[in-house]
C-alpha positions in Angstrom: 24.9 18.2 -45.3 23.9 14.5 -45.1 20.1 14.4 -45.1 18.6 11.2 -43.7 15.3 9.7 -43.0 14.4 7.2 -40.1 11.5 5.8 -38.6 11.6 5.3 -35.2 9.5 2.9 -33.0 8.2 4.5 -29.7 6.7 2.9 -26.7 4.9 4.3 -23.7 3.0 7.1 -25.3 -0.7 7.2 -23.8 -2.2 10.0 -25.6 -1.7 12.7 -28.1 -0.2 14.8 -25.6 2.6 12.4 -24.9 3.2 12.4 -28.8 3.1 16.4 -28.7 6.0 16.3 -26.0 8.1 13.7 -27.8 7.7 15.5 -31.2 8.8 19.1 -29.4 11.7 17.2 -27.6 13.1 15.7 -30.8 12.4 18.9 -32.9 14.7 21.0 -30.6 17.7 18.7 -31.3 20.4 20.2 -33.2 20.5 19.0 -36.8 16.7 17.8 -37.1 15.3 19.0 -39.8 11.4 17.9 -39.5 9.7 15.3 -37.5 6.4 13.7 -37.2 5.6 11.7 -34.2 2.2 9.5 -34.7 0.6 7.9 -31.4 -1.6 5.5 -33.5 1.5 4.3 -35.0 3.6 4.6 -31.9 6.4 6.2 -34.2 8.2 8.8 -35.2 9.4 9.9 -38.6 12.5 12.3 -38.6 14.7 13.8 -41.2 18.0 14.9 -40.1 21.4 15.9 -41.0 23.5 12.9 -40.3 26.7 15.1 -40.5 25.3 16.8 -37.1 23.3 14.3 -35.2 23.6 10.3 -35.2 20.4 8.4 -35.4 21.3 6.6 -31.9 20.7 9.8 -30.1 
């Protein structure tokens, strides 16, 4: 297991509903441990297993 943290910028979110949809999609990805999407910051903070998923995905 290779636990990594990455903060991603996200463009195009118009409301908290958009942020929730993005968060759910990321959370469903194999290897993702935790995710927090912030509309005010237009970002997602993701903790993931780098041996399972690549940050470019």
